[in-house]
Structures are given as structure tokens and as C-alpha cells.
C-alpha positions as CSV (number, residue, x, y, z in Angstrom):
1,M,-0.8,11.3,37.6
2,T,-2.9,8.8,35.6
3,A,-5.8,9.3,33.3
4,S,-9.2,8.6,34.8
5,S,-12.2,7.4,32.8
6,S,-15.0,9.8,32.0
7,P,-18.5,8.6,31.0
8,G,-19.1,8.6,27.3
9,T,-15.4,9.1,26.4
10,S,-13.4,7.0,24.0
11,A,-10.8,4.6,25.4
12,L,-8.3,6.4,23.1
13,D,-8.2,9.4,20.9
14,A,-5.2,10.1,18.6
15,E,-5.3,13.6,17.2
16,E,-3.0,14.6,14.3
17,L,-0.1,12.6,15.6
18,R,3.1,13.2,13.7
19,K,6.6,11.9,14.3
20,E,9.7,13.1,12.4
21,F,13.2,11.6,12.6
22,D,15.5,14.1,11.0
23,D,14.3,14.3,7.4
24,L,12.1,11.2,7.7
25,T,8.4,11.5,8.6
26,A,7.5,8.1,10.1
27,V,3.9,9.1,11.1
28,D,2.1,11.9,9.2
29,G,-0.8,13.4,11.0
30,V,-2.7,10.3,12.1
31,S,-6.1,10.7,13.8
32,F,-8.4,7.9,15.0
33,S,-10.4,6.8,18.1
34,I,-11.0,3.5,19.8
35,E,-14.2,2.8,21.7
36,Q,-14.3,1.4,25.2
37,G,-14.1,-2.4,25.1
38,E,-13.2,-2.5,21.4
39,F,-10.6,-4.8,19.7
40,F,-8.9,-2.4,17.3
41,T,-6.1,-3.5,15.0
42,L,-3.6,-1.4,13.2
43,V,-2.3,-3.3,10.2
44,G,0.2,-2.4,7.5
45,P,3.5,-3.5,5.9
46,S,6.9,-3.2,7.5
47,G,8.0,0.4,7.7
48,C,4.6,1.9,7.4
49,G,4.8,3.7,10.8
50,K,2.5,1.5,12.8
51,T,5.0,0.6,15.5
52,T,6.2,4.2,15.8
53,L,2.5,5.2,16.2
54,L,2.1,2.5,18.9
55,R,5.2,3.8,20.8
56,M,3.7,7.3,20.8
57,L,0.4,6.0,22.2
58,S,2.2,4.1,24.9
59,G,4.6,6.9,25.9
60,L,7.8,5.2,24.7
61,E,8.1,7.8,22.0
62,E,7.3,11.5,22.2
63,P,5.3,12.9,19.2
64,T,6.7,15.7,17.2
65,S,3.2,17.1,17.3
66,G,-0.4,16.0,18.0
67,T,-2.3,14.8,21.0
68,V,-3.0,11.5,22.8
69,R,-6.0,11.2,25.0
70,I,-6.8,8.1,27.0
71,D,-10.2,8.0,28.6
72,G,-10.6,11.6,27.8
73,A,-7.4,12.7,29.6
74,D,-4.5,14.3,27.8
75,T,-1.5,11.8,28.2
76,T,0.6,13.2,25.4
77,R,3.6,14.1,27.6
78,L,3.1,11.5,30.3
79,P,5.9,8.8,30.5
80,A,4.9,5.2,29.8
81,E,4.9,4.2,33.4
82,R,2.4,6.9,34.3
83,R,-0.1,6.0,31.6
84,P,-3.1,3.6,32.2
85,T,-1.8,1.3,29.6
86,S,0.1,-2.0,29.4
87,M,2.0,-3.5,26.5
88,V,2.7,-7.0,25.3
89,F,5.9,-7.0,23.2
90,Q,6.9,-9.3,20.3
91,D,9.7,-10.8,22.4
92,L,7.4,-11.2,25.4
93,A,10.2,-10.3,27.9
94,L,9.3,-13.1,30.4
95,F,11.6,-13.7,33.3
96,P,13.3,-17.2,33.0
97,H,14.2,-17.2,36.7
98,K,10.6,-16.8,37.8
99,D,7.9,-19.5,37.6
100,V,4.6,-18.9,35.7
101,L,2.8,-17.4,38.6
102,G,5.7,-15.1,39.4
103,N,5.8,-13.8,35.9
104,V,2.0,-13.2,35.8
105,C,2.1,-11.4,39.1
106,F,5.1,-9.2,38.4
107,G,3.1,-6.1,37.5
108,L,1.1,-6.3,40.7
109,K,4.3,-6.7,42.7
110,M,5.6,-3.5,41.2
111,Q,2.4,-1.8,42.2
112,G,3.0,-2.8,45.8
113,I,0.1,-5.3,46.0
114,A,0.4,-7.7,48.9
115,R,1.7,-11.1,48.0
116,S,-1.4,-13.0,49.1
117,E,-3.7,-10.7,47.0
118,R,-1.5,-10.8,43.9
119,E,-1.1,-14.5,44.0
120,E,-4.9,-15.0,44.4
121,R,-5.5,-12.7,41.5
122,G,-2.7,-14.3,39.5
123,R,-4.2,-17.8,39.9
124,E,-7.6,-16.5,38.8
125,M,-6.0,-15.0,35.7
126,L,-4.2,-18.3,34.9
127,E,-7.5,-20.1,35.1
128,L,-9.0,-17.7,32.7
129,L,-6.1,-18.2,30.3
130,G,-6.4,-22.0,30.5
131,L,-3.1,-22.3,32.5
132,G,-4.6,-23.1,35.9
133,G,-2.3,-26.1,36.4
134,Y,0.9,-24.3,35.3
135,A,1.5,-21.8,38.2
136,D,4.6,-23.6,39.4
137,N,6.1,-24.4,36.0
138,A,9.3,-22.8,34.8
139,I,8.9,-20.6,31.7
140,E,11.2,-22.9,29.7
141,E,8.7,-25.7,30.2
142,L,6.0,-23.9,28.3
143,S,5.1,-24.0,24.6
144,G,5.2,-20.8,22.5
145,G,1.4,-20.4,22.8
146,E,1.5,-20.9,26.5
147,R,4.2,-18.3,26.9
148,Q,2.1,-15.8,24.8
149,R,-0.7,-16.3,27.3
150,V,1.6,-15.7,30.3
151,A,2.7,-12.4,28.8
152,L,-0.9,-11.5,28.1
153,G,-1.9,-12.4,31.6
154,R,0.9,-10.3,33.1
155,S,-0.3,-7.2,31.3
156,L,-4.0,-7.8,31.9
157,L,-3.6,-8.4,35.6
158,T,-2.7,-4.8,36.2
159,E,-6.1,-3.8,34.8
160,P,-4.9,-1.3,32.2
161,D,-7.5,1.0,30.6
162,L,-5.9,0.1,27.3
163,L,-3.9,-3.0,26.4
164,L,-1.3,-2.5,23.6
165,L,-0.1,-5.5,21.7
166,D,2.9,-5.2,19.4
167,E,3.1,-8.2,17.0
168,P,3.0,-10.7,19.9
169,L,2.2,-13.7,17.6
170,A,4.8,-13.0,15.0
171,S,7.2,-15.7,16.2
172,L,4.7,-18.5,16.2
173,D,4.2,-21.0,13.5
174,V,1.1,-20.6,11.2
175,K,-1.1,-23.2,13.0
176,L,-0.4,-21.9,16.5
177,R,-0.7,-18.3,15.3
178,R,-4.3,-19.1,14.1
179,E,-5.2,-20.8,17.3
180,M,-3.9,-17.8,19.3
181,Q,-5.9,-15.4,17.2
182,L,-9.1,-17.1,18.4
183,E,-7.7,-17.3,21.9
184,L,-7.0,-13.5,22.0
185,R,-10.5,-12.8,20.9
186,R,-12.0,-15.1,23.5
187,I,-9.9,-13.5,26.3
188,H,-10.9,-10.0,25.0
189,D,-14.6,-10.9,25.1
190,D,-14.4,-12.5,28.5
191,L,-12.7,-9.5,30.1
192,G,-14.4,-6.7,28.2
193,S,-11.0,-5.0,27.9
194,T,-9.9,-2.5,25.2
195,F,-7.2,-3.9,22.9
196,L,-5.1,-2.1,20.4
197,Y,-3.2,-4.7,18.3
198,V,-0.5,-3.9,15.9
199,T,0.5,-6.4,13.1
200,H,1.4,-6.8,9.5
201,D,-0.6,-10.0,9.4
202,Q,-3.9,-9.3,7.6
203,Q,-5.4,-12.6,8.7
204,V,-5.1,-11.6,12.4
205,A,-6.7,-8.3,11.6
206,L,-9.7,-9.9,9.8
207,T,-10.2,-12.7,12.3
208,A,-9.9,-11.0,15.7
209,S,-10.9,-7.3,15.2
210,D,-14.0,-5.2,15.7
211,R,-12.4,-2.6,13.5
212,I,-9.2,-2.3,11.5
213,G,-7.0,0.7,10.7
214,V,-4.8,0.3,7.6
215,M,-1.6,2.2,7.5
216,N,0.7,3.0,4.5
217,D,3.7,5.3,4.3
218,G,3.0,6.9,7.7
219,N,-0.7,7.6,6.9
220,L,-3.9,6.0,8.1
221,V,-5.6,5.3,4.8
222,Q,-8.8,3.5,6.0
223,V,-10.6,2.6,9.2
224,G,-13.6,0.2,9.2
225,T,-14.9,-3.2,10.2
226,P,-13.1,-6.2,8.7
227,Q,-16.0,-6.6,6.3
228,E,-16.0,-2.9,5.3
229,V,-12.2,-2.9,4.7
230,Y,-12.3,-6.1,2.7
231,E,-15.4,-5.4,0.7
232,E,-15.1,-1.7,0.2
233,P,-11.4,-0.8,0.0
234,A,-10.8,2.9,0.0
235,T,-7.6,2.8,-2.1
236,P,-5.8,0.4,-4.4
237,F,-3.3,-0.3,-1.7
238,V,-6.0,-1.4,0.7
239,A,-7.5,-3.6,-2.0
240,E,-4.2,-5.4,-2.6
241,F,-3.0,-5.5,1.0
242,I,-6.1,-6.8,2.8
243,G,-6.6,-10.3,1.3
244,E,-6.0,-11.2,-2.4
245,T,-7.6,-9.4,-5.3
246,N,-7.5,-8.9,-9.0
247,L,-6.9,-5.1,-9.5
248,W,-6.9,-3.2,-12.7
249,A,-6.5,0.4,-13.6
250,G,-8.8,1.8,-16.3
251,D,-11.2,4.4,-17.5
252,C,-14.8,4.3,-16.1
253,E,-17.8,5.4,-18.0
254,D,-21.4,4.7,-16.9
255,G,-20.3,1.9,-14.6
256,V,-18.1,0.1,-17.1
257,V,-14.4,0.1,-16.7
258,A,-12.2,-0.3,-19.8
259,T,-9.0,-1.6,-18.2
260,D,-5.5,-0.9,-19.6
261,E,-5.2,-4.6,-20.4
262,G,-8.2,-4.5,-22.8
263,L,-11.0,-5.9,-20.6
264,E,-14.4,-4.3,-20.2
265,I,-15.7,-4.8,-16.7
266,A,-19.3,-3.9,-15.7
267,A,-19.0,-2.8,-12.0
268,G,-21.9,-2.7,-9.6
269,R,-20.3,-1.6,-6.4
270,G,-18.2,1.4,-5.2
271,D,-18.5,4.8,-6.9
272,T,-19.8,3.5,-10.2
273,T,-21.0,7.0,-11.2
274,T,-17.5,8.3,-11.4
275,D,-16.2,8.9,-15.0
276,G,-12.5,8.9,-15.5
277,R,-9.5,7.0,-14.2
278,V,-10.3,4.5,-11.5
279,H,-9.3,1.0,-10.3
280,V,-11.6,-2.0,-10.2
281,S,-11.2,-4.8,-7.7
282,V,-12.5,-8.4,-8.0
283,R,-11.8,-10.9,-5.3
284,P,-10.5,-14.3,-6.6
285,E,-13.2,-16.3,-4.7
286,R,-15.9,-14.3,-6.5
287,I,-14.9,-15.6,-10.0
288,D,-16.3,-18.8,-11.4
289,I,-14.3,-21.1,-13.7
290,A,-15.6,-23.8,-15.9
291,A,-14.7,-25.9,-19.0
292,D,-17.5,-24.1,-20.9
293,P,-18.3,-20.3,-21.2
294,V,-19.6,-18.9,-17.9
295,E,-22.9,-17.1,-17.8
296,A,-22.2,-13.8,-15.9
297,D,-22.3,-10.1,-16.4
298,N,-18.5,-10.3,-17.0
299,A,-17.6,-13.4,-18.9
300,F,-14.3,-14.1,-20.6
301,E,-12.4,-17.0,-22.2
302,G,-8.9,-17.8,-21.2
303,T,-6.2,-20.4,-20.7
304,V,-5.0,-21.8,-17.4
305,A,-1.5,-20.6,-16.9
306,D,-0.9,-22.1,-13.4
307,R,-2.6,-24.0,-10.7
308,I,-1.8,-24.1,-7.0
309,Y,-3.4,-26.7,-4.8
310,E,-3.7,-25.5,-1.2
311,G,-5.7,-28.3,0.4
312,D,-8.9,-26.5,1.2
313,D,-8.6,-24.3,-1.9
314,I,-7.4,-24.4,-5.5
315,T,-6.0,-21.2,-7.0
316,Y,-5.8,-20.8,-10.8
317,Q,-4.0,-18.2,-12.8
318,V,-6.0,-17.7,-16.0
319,A,-4.5,-15.8,-18.9
320,V,-7.2,-13.5,-20.5
321,N,-6.0,-10.9,-23.1
322,D,-2.9,-9.3,-21.6
323,T,-3.6,-10.0,-18.0
324,D,-3.9,-13.0,-15.6
325,L,-7.0,-13.5,-13.5
326,Q,-6.5,-15.1,-10.1
327,V,-9.4,-17.5,-9.5
328,E,-9.9,-19.3,-6.2
329,Q,-12.2,-22.3,-5.6
330,P,-12.9,-24.4,-2.6
331,A,-11.5,-27.8,-3.4
332,K,-14.6,-29.6,-2.2
333,E,-16.7,-27.6,-4.7
334,S,-14.4,-28.0,-7.6
335,R,-15.9,-29.5,-10.7
336,G,-12.6,-31.1,-11.7
337,L,-9.0,-29.9,-11.7
338,F,-8.0,-27.8,-14.7
339,E,-4.4,-28.2,-16.0
340,P,-2.1,-25.5,-17.3
341,G,-2.9,-25.1,-20.9
342,D,-6.6,-25.9,-20.6
343,S,-9.1,-23.5,-22.2
344,V,-11.6,-22.3,-19.7
345,G,-14.4,-19.9,-19.2
346,V,-14.3,-17.4,-16.3
347,G,-16.8,-14.9,-15.1
348,F,-18.3,-12.8,-12.3
349,D,-21.4,-10.7,-11.9
350,R,-21.2,-6.9,-11.7
351,D,-21.9,-6.9,-7.9
352,N,-18.6,-8.6,-7.4
353,A,-16.7,-5.8,-9.1
354,Y,-15.8,-2.8,-6.9
355,V,-14.8,0.6,-8.3
356,V,-11.9,2.1,-6.2
357,T,-11.6,5.8,-6.7
358,G,-9.1,6.6,-3.9
359,R,-5.4,7.0,-4.7
């Protein structure tokens, strides 16, 4: 039995999924939905439960409680091989004794598709993946990125309702990983498939996704578009995990946060009407730095404690009162390099300060 698609249904609905291992709760009542044709990414640190959640969705792990629906059909107790899903693993699991075409067509062979049809479809998939001239190549002759595309093609060729990707880019170097992020998004858009991608890499999540689900300690703490999650973090964890930020705890009154480090920050975004204990987040790229005092709603004087040159960007650590501000500038827009020990002005407007009320 396989799930069949129903008009108007989500591609995936996870309802109160929970997984316990003895006295450890790996996933704690997680619920979310993925729309048809969406690129959805689950992101979180190692040990947060995202891989366990993926295994429950794929049928490789049985939930302690909760429900999995794919295309509206309850698949909670179906084994992996009877679900309309396919998975790309981190280790790829390609067959070294088969050529590229043989690897891509393997799923169709297991489905009993005639050789002529599966090879025709396999060659069409290789063309889509930019591997049209590699059908007869051995797997060992391919680069890391080419192998990733072969594994992806093998899973896509079986036309799953939902493609599950478990950290498939983790073993690639930084440059190739960034290239493959864009390649994954292109392939997704070309095919209109539904992708669920699991990773600890925030950059992959921000670059490729329609929506992101952020996990921490077995819980799904926020779901939103990349811009929503980055600009409007629901918790201090999300603010710090997705991108870089300056984050302070403090007391809020009338939109002004008195931080524990002695700063007073006028905040214009988030729940600025809340009075009491909050966090306030300011992204490093939203802070100006200059040799003279900066004109801004929030302006401070400090001393450069450290400078990191990163090619495109320059990151400064600026000591202000009892805290360090992280300030990031595009190198091409820098008005001169500041050295450790330099006195500088730093500042940002209230619209760049976001009040985080979640815990």
C-alpha cells in the first residue's frame, strides 16, 4: 500500500511526533506541515533530534507516539519501502561496481521497469543534472559534487512524492558545498518536487529553502521563511544559531532595553511593548563603525579589541562598557581598517534592534 495524493492536501503533515529511547526523549511532540512543491529545511545543532525526526518521517524509525501523513494518507506504521518517499543519505551509498547510468537507474530496476525505459529515463535525468556525458563513467571517476548529483538523480528518478535529504553536502569542501546549494535549488525548481532537507548548516538553510524549521533539544522552536527566521527570531537560541548576532539579556521598558552589561538600547522591532526580562538582538552587519562618533538612535564609543579580515568582509570586536560588539563591514565599503586599540564610534538605529521575548 502506498499513499495517494489528494487535491488540496499537504505533501507532509507531522502531528505531535515523539520518540523516546529509554529515559531519553529525542523528539518531543513535533508538529509541522510541508506544502506540495516546497523546499523545506530542518536545521539545528548536532543532537537536536532532526535526524531522528527524519527517520520517523521516512519509516526507518517508529515513533513512540504521533502521526505521519504523506499526501493526506496516514503512513505512520508503513515501512520505509512502502512509503512514497526516497532518501539521499550523507554517505550517498553509490555502487562502485556500477557505472553512472546503472547507479541512477537502480531504483527503477528495483521497481521492475524494463531496461529500455529505465535507461531512457536515466539518460534524461543525467541531462537535467548536467551529467549527460557521464553515463558510462565509473563512480570513482567523478568528483564529489558529481557523485552528489548521481545520488540525487537516483532518488528523483523513482518520482517520490517527497524527497528526504539527510546532510548530503556535509562531506564537501566549502566552495563545492556552496555550489551544490544553488544546484539543489535549481533542480528542485526545474522538477517541482517536494524536498525535505536536514542539516546543521545554517547557510544551506538560508540559501536554498522556501521555509526553515529550527530544532533545539528535540523541539521545533520556529518555522518560517529564511527572512522571517533571520529577521524575527522567536527565541534567543534561534537568534544566535541562524547567522551571527549580538545578543544581550536585559530589562525592557517602553521599548528601551537596559542590558545586564550596562547598555541602554532603543529597540524598534519585535515585541517592544513588553515590559520585563527580554533579550535584544542586533545583527553585526547592521552596526556602523567610524573613527568619529556615529549618528544613530543607539550610539556608543568603544575600543577595537580584535579585527578579522575575511576577504569580502571585515569583522571587528569592539569593547563597549562590559561587552564586546561584533561589527561586520563589507571590505569594499570600509572607510579604512581599524587596528586593535583604536578608539571608534559604533551605532545602529532602533529598527535594527529586535526584542526577543521567547525563551
